[in-house]
Structures are given as structure tokens and as C-alpha cells.
C-alpha positions as CSV (number, residue, x, y, z in Angstrom):
1,M,158.0,-25.3,79.4
2,T,159.8,-24.2,76.7
3,S,159.8,-27.7,75.3
4,T,156.2,-28.1,76.1
5,S,155.5,-24.9,74.3
6,N,157.4,-26.2,71.0
7,Q,155.6,-29.2,71.2
8,G,152.2,-27.2,70.9
9,S,153.5,-25.2,68.6
10,H,154.7,-29.1,66.7
11,L,151.0,-30.0,67.1
12,Q,149.6,-26.8,65.9
13,E,151.6,-26.9,62.5
14,E,150.7,-30.4,62.3
15,G,147.1,-29.6,62.7
16,R,147.1,-27.2,60.3
17,P,147.2,-29.6,57.2
18,M,144.8,-31.7,58.5
19,F,142.5,-28.8,58.6
20,K,143.1,-28.1,55.2
21,R,142.4,-31.5,54.4
22,S,139.3,-31.4,56.4
23,L,138.0,-28.3,54.6
24,L,138.8,-29.8,51.0
25,V,136.7,-32.6,52.1
26,V,134.1,-30.7,52.9
27,G,133.8,-28.2,49.8
28,L,134.2,-31.2,48.1
29,A,131.3,-33.4,49.0
30,F,129.2,-29.8,49.0
31,W,130.2,-29.9,45.7
32,M,128.8,-33.5,44.8
33,V,125.9,-32.6,46.6
34,S,125.2,-29.6,44.4
35,V,126.2,-31.2,41.6
36,A,124.2,-34.7,41.5
37,S,120.8,-32.6,42.9
38,P,119.4,-30.1,40.3
39,A,119.0,-27.1,41.4
40,D,115.7,-25.8,42.1
41,V,113.7,-23.1,40.0
42,S,112.1,-19.8,41.2
43,V,108.8,-18.9,40.0
44,S,107.0,-15.6,40.3
45,E,104.1,-14.1,38.4
46,Q,106.8,-13.4,36.0
47,T,107.7,-16.8,34.9
48,F,104.0,-16.6,33.3
49,G,103.2,-14.4,30.1
50,C,101.3,-15.2,27.0
51,I,100.9,-18.8,26.8
52,L,101.2,-18.4,22.3
53,D,104.9,-17.5,23.1
54,W,105.5,-20.9,24.2
55,P,106.3,-24.2,22.1
56,Q,103.3,-26.6,21.3
57,I,102.7,-29.9,21.4
58,R,99.4,-30.6,20.4
59,N,97.4,-28.8,23.0
60,T,100.1,-28.5,25.6
61,R,102.5,-25.6,25.9
62,I,105.7,-26.0,27.1
63,R,108.6,-23.8,28.5
64,H,112.3,-24.2,29.9
65,A,114.6,-21.8,30.5
66,D,117.7,-24.2,29.1
67,P,117.0,-24.9,25.4
68,Q,118.3,-28.6,25.8
69,Q,116.4,-28.7,28.7
70,L,113.1,-27.9,26.5
71,A,114.0,-30.0,23.8
72,E,114.2,-33.0,26.0
73,A,110.8,-32.1,27.9
74,M,109.2,-31.9,24.4
75,R,110.9,-35.2,23.5
76,I,109.5,-36.8,26.6
77,F,105.7,-35.1,26.2
78,R,105.7,-35.6,22.6
79,D,106.6,-39.4,22.6
80,S,104.7,-40.0,25.6
81,V,107.6,-41.8,27.5
82,P,106.5,-43.4,30.6
83,N,108.8,-44.1,33.9
84,V,111.1,-40.7,32.8
85,E,111.1,-37.2,34.7
86,Y,110.9,-33.9,32.8
87,P,114.0,-31.8,33.8
88,V,113.4,-29.5,36.6
89,G,112.4,-26.5,35.6
90,T,109.6,-27.7,33.2
91,I,106.8,-25.7,32.7
92,L,103.7,-26.9,31.5
93,Q,100.3,-24.9,30.3
94,L,97.2,-26.4,28.5
95,V,95.2,-23.4,29.3
96,P,96.4,-19.8,30.5
97,F,95.0,-20.1,34.1
98,E,96.5,-23.0,35.0
99,A,100.4,-24.6,35.1
100,M,102.8,-27.3,36.2
101,V,106.3,-26.7,37.1
102,K,108.6,-29.4,37.8
103,H,110.9,-28.9,41.1
104,P,113.2,-31.5,42.1
105,R,111.1,-34.1,43.2
106,E,111.8,-33.3,47.2
107,K,110.3,-30.2,47.3
108,F,107.1,-31.8,46.5
109,P,107.5,-35.7,47.2
110,K,103.7,-36.6,46.5
111,T,104.2,-35.3,43.1
112,N,107.4,-36.2,42.3
113,G,108.3,-32.3,42.4
114,W,105.4,-31.0,40.0
115,E,104.0,-27.5,41.7
116,F,100.4,-26.6,40.7
117,F,99.2,-22.9,40.2
118,A,96.2,-21.4,39.7
119,L,96.6,-18.1,38.1
120,D,94.6,-15.1,37.4
121,I,95.0,-13.5,33.9
122,S,94.9,-9.7,32.8
123,A,96.0,-7.5,30.4
124,A,98.3,-6.6,32.8
125,G,99.9,-9.8,33.3
126,T,99.7,-12.7,35.8
127,K,98.5,-13.0,39.1
128,I,99.4,-16.0,41.1
129,R,96.0,-17.3,42.9
130,D,97.4,-20.2,44.6
131,R,100.3,-22.6,44.5
132,G,101.5,-26.0,45.7
133,D,100.8,-29.8,45.8
134,S,97.4,-29.0,46.8
135,V,95.8,-26.4,44.5
136,V,92.0,-26.8,44.1
137,N,90.9,-26.5,40.2
138,L,87.9,-24.7,40.7
139,S,86.3,-25.7,37.6
140,Q,86.2,-29.8,38.5
141,N,86.1,-28.4,42.6
142,K,89.3,-31.2,43.3
143,T,92.9,-31.1,43.8
144,C,94.8,-30.9,40.2
145,L,96.6,-34.0,42.1
146,S,93.9,-35.7,41.8
147,C,93.4,-35.7,38.4
148,H,97.1,-36.1,37.7
149,Q,97.5,-39.2,40.1
150,P,96.9,-41.7,37.8
151,A,99.4,-40.4,34.9
152,A,102.2,-41.2,37.7
153,S,104.3,-43.4,35.4
154,F,104.1,-40.1,33.2
155,D,105.5,-38.2,35.5
156,F,102.0,-36.9,36.8
157,V,101.2,-35.2,33.4
158,C,98.0,-36.1,32.2
159,E,97.2,-36.3,28.3
160,K,94.7,-38.8,26.6
161,G,95.4,-42.3,27.3
162,H,97.3,-41.4,30.1
163,G,94.5,-42.5,32.8
164,C,93.3,-39.2,33.6
165,A,89.7,-38.0,34.0
166,P,88.8,-36.3,31.2
167,I,88.9,-32.5,31.4
168,P,86.0,-30.4,30.5
169,F,87.3,-28.4,27.6
170,N,87.6,-30.5,24.3
171,D,90.6,-29.5,22.0
172,Q,88.5,-26.5,20.0
173,A,87.9,-24.7,23.6
174,I,91.4,-25.4,24.6
175,N,92.1,-23.4,22.0
176,A,90.2,-20.9,21.8
177,L,91.1,-20.4,25.7
178,Q,95.1,-19.9,24.7
179,Q,93.5,-17.9,21.4
180,A,92.2,-15.3,24.1
181,D,94.8,-15.1,26.7
182,A,94.8,-11.8,27.7
183,R,98.4,-11.6,28.1
184,C,99.0,-11.7,24.6
185,A,99.4,-9.1,22.7
186,K,96.6,-8.4,19.7
187,K,97.3,-7.9,16.1
């Protein structure tokens, strides 16, 4: 009996390094997955503030919490780079009451990661009226995706020349809507 218990004890000692190696391999695998896929972004009503505070390229306001990622998003937009994805965390707004936020593509596969937002704005702040990949644009009575789909090669970002249907606002109207953002402090 003593020898059996010694053998069991010997097996337990041999198993410990194997267990430690297994834990190390599992931990390494989780680390590799977290590094390989960009983290998702958290979006709340506080994410959206005065549209005039965001950098602007042509008519569109662009935001990202990371300055390097913001610079990359602005380059992609400015140069209308096809077949390149915007960095996860990029926020685009043309008018104060609508927005697009880039998530990992797995979160919203049919929009390549973009989540659309319909916003109610006032001097008190922002309320999210609707969000997701099937949001309906009330001014056009269609889903946001139906208009953005033709711009799939531009990561679903519409602009003149990207194949998207024209919107009911010209450049002057877009500027007026941005300037009238009730969330912006009036000077």
C-alpha cells in the first residue's frame, strides 16, 4: 500500500508542471485573442456632445478617443481610401441627430461593425432614440444601411461619389444644422 501511495504522490508531482504549462498555454491563447481583435467600444448618451467640438473634414465631424486612431480615421475619410476599415472606436456625424460608431465587425456583421444612432438632442444633452444596424432614418423613411450599402467598398461611409443616394440636405443646410446644435454653448 505504501508503494501505491508513493506512486500516486509521484504522479501528482509530475502532473503539477503539466497543469502549470496548460494554464500558461490557455493564458497565452486568451492574450493572443485579445491582442488580435480590437476591443469593443462603450457608447452611451455621454459619448455624444456638441458636434462643433469635433474635428471636421468637408461636412463630416469625426471623433476617436485615441489621437493616433483619430488621425488614421481622418486620413481614411479625407483621402476617400477604398477597401480600408476605419479604426474601431471611430465616430462619424454629419448632422447632430445621427451618428455612426465603429465596433469590431463581428458585433454588426452586415454593416462591417458600424452601429447607427438616431439621437434626440437638446440643450440638456443627448438621448439615444434608436441604435443598431437596422435603425430607420426618419427623414428618408429607410434604414440607414439601405443608403450606406452602396458604399461598402468605403467601409459603408457615404460621401459624394461613394455610390450612396443623395441626402435631402445640401452643404449649406448641413452646416446650418451643425451650427444650430442645441448642445453647443452659444457665444
